[in-house]
N, C-alpha and C positions, 0 to 999 in steps of 0.2 A: 570172736564169733564170725560166722560166715554169712554173707548176704549175696543175693543173686539179682542180676539186672538182665532183663529179657529184651532181645532185639529181634522180634519176629518180622517177617514180611507182612505187608498190608493184608488184613483179613478179607476174604471174598464174601463173607456173610457172618452173622452172629454165630452160627454153628461152626464155621471154620475158625473163628476167633476162640471159641471155647475148646475146640480140638487142639489148637496150638497151645492154649493155656495149660491144658492137661499134660501135654507132652513136656513142656518146659518146666512146669511145676514139679513133675515127677523127677525129671533129671536134676533139678536144683536140690530137691529134698534128698535124693540119693547121694549127692555130693556134700551134704551136711548143712545146707543153707537153712536159716531160720525164717527167712522172708524173701519174697521175690516181687519185683516191681515191673510193670508193663508200661508201654508208651501211652501217650495222650489219647483219650477216647478210643481205646483199643476195641471196646464193645460199644457201638457196632463198627467203628472205624472213623477216623477223622474225615470230615466232608471236604476233601481236596477239590480244587478247581478241575483237576484232570480225572477225578474218580467220583462217580455218582453213588452216594451212599444213601439208601432209603432211610427216612426218619423212622426210628423204631417207636413202637407204642409203649405206654407204661407197662402193659402186661408182658410184652416181649422182654423188656429190660428186667422186670422182676423175676421172670423165669430164668433169665441168664444169671442174675445175682444168686438165685437159689442153687443153680448148678455150680457156680463158683464156690459157694460155701461148702458144697459136697466135695469138690476137688481139694480144697484146703484141708478139710477134716480127714479125708481118706489118705492124704499124703503127708499130713502133720507138718504143714508149712503155712505160714501167714502169707497173704497175697494183698498187694496193692494193685487194684484194678481200676484204671481210669475208664469212665463210662459217660454216656449221656444219661441224664436222670431228670425225672419230674418230681418236684417237691413244692407243696404249698402254692400251686398255680404257676410255678416257674419251670422253665426248661433250662437245665444247668449242665455245665461241663464239670464233672467231679472226678475224684479218685476215692473209691471205696476202700476201706481197710477191713480185711477179714482175718480173724485170728486163726491159728493152727487148729483150733477146735471147731472152726466153721462158724464162729459168731461174727456178725457185722459190728465192728466197733465204732462206726461212723464214717463220715466222708469229709474230704476237703474240697471245697468248691473253687473254681477258678474265678477270682474276684476282679482281676485286672484283665479284661478282654483286649485282644488285639482289635484295632479299629475295623479290620475286615470281618470280625466275628460278631459284630453288633446285631446283624440280622439273623444269626444262627442261634445264639444262646443269650440268656440274661445273666448278668454278673451276680455272683454270690456275695455274701456280706460277712462271713465268719471265718476265723482261723482257729486251728486246733493243733495240739501236740498229742501224739499217740504213743503207746508203749506196748511192745510185744517181746516176750522172752528177755526182759531186762534192757531192751534197746528203746530209747526214747527218740522219736523222730517227728519231723514236720514234713509237709508236702507243699511244693509250689509248682504250678502248672505252666509250662512253656513260656509264653510271652512275659508273664509276671515274674518268673524267676530270672529270665534273661535281662529284663529292663526295669524291674522294680525290686532292687536288692533289699529293700526294707521287709519284703515278704519272707526272706530267708533270715534276716536279723531277728525278726519277731520270734521265730521258732528257736533260734539259738539262745536268745535271752530267756526263753521259756524252758530251757534245759535240754533241748534236742541235741543228741550226739551227731545226728546226720539229718540232712534234708534230701528227700527224694524229689526228683524233678522230671516227671514224665513230659515228653515234648514230641513234636513233629517238626523236622526241618529237612526239606529236600523234596525230591520228585522221582518218580519212575519214568517220566516222559522226557525231560530235558534238564540240562544243567552241566556243571563241571564235575568231573570225578576227582575227588581229593585223594592224595597219596601219603601225606605226612601229617600226623596229628599236631595241631597247634601251629601249623606253618604260618609265617608272617603274612602271606598273601591269601590265606583262607578266610572265610567269613569269621566274624568276631565271636561266634557262639562258644567255641572251646575256651577262648580266653576268658569269657564271662564265667564259665564253670569254675575256672581256677580262682577267680576273684571271690565268688560266693563262698568258697571254702576258706580262703586265706583271710578275708576281711572279717570273718566270724570265728576262726579257729575251730572249725568243725569239719566233718566229712560232707561232701556234696556228691550225690549220685544222680547223674543226668541220663535219662533212659529214652531212647528214640527208636523209630522203626528202621529196619534194614531196607534201603532203597538203592536204586541204580545211581542216583545222583544225590548223595547225602551232603548236607551242609555242616554236619557235625556227627561225631561218633558217640555211641553210648559210652560213658566214661565215669570212672570213680576217682574223685580227687581227695587227697588227704588234707588234714587240717593245716599243713604248711603250704598248701597250694600246689603240691606236686601230683601229677597224674600217676596213679599206681596201677590202673588197669583200663583198657579201652578195647572196643570192638574194631576189628578190621573192616574198613568201609565195604559195604555191599555184601557182607557175609553174615547170614542169619546165625545167631548164636545166643548163648547165655554166658554172662560173666559170673563166676562164683569166686568171691575174694574175701579174704580175712580183713576185718577191721578191729581196732582196739578202742572201744568207747572211752577208755581212760585218757587217750590222747586228744579227744575232742573236748578240750577244756572250756570252749566258749569264751576264752579270755578277752579277745578284742570286742566281741559282742557285748560282754558284760561291762566293759569300760566305756561304752557309749553313754553320752550324757544328753538324754532327750530334752532336758530342761533348757538347754542352750538354743533350741530351735523352735521355741514357742512363738 
């Protein structure tokens, strides 16, 4: 089956983010993808130190989610859309899962916040495995996928063929321009992507923004740890790639013995 990973530039507004979503979802659907994933808090945009993103209201986010449902249904493609979200008195960093019929199947919250995010969001508490079109998957968001590998193992042990990893790493203002995927002198992020797949024997799809100074590329890693597709740094694109769920055996994840670590 085909999946799509979107690497858009940073949205100028919620409306701009929705316009980019429509364009990329349509392109992915035309190429046969059953699902497309976007970067961390793409609606309304991650609150970077160098970008002022107005805090959206519950009403604005609900309207955006309703439009995303329409985009999914009209293009017959499932969408993983990372968003800010209000729930039960909490302000959360989540990734909504919307079916190809436009139904909201739920969301995965970011449960392990980066220390710098403690004043922006509240941590979530639950983990879920989702299924669309015969594909079982989990979601881990940025910091928790890079630094808390148990968030990926949990999904793998729950039967996930792939874990999607919306993230943000980099800047449009300053930094180093990378030229080679996985270079020994590059930040560790791409190496971590390889390990999340290899240590669980599943696919790992890490999805980030297109930025002038990226610290990692949007990448699809196979169950043996090999990178099978990645974005060229600084180039807005979508990756549409074939995966074979039968190869995602979860073998190493299932051999984990949690009773040894009580």
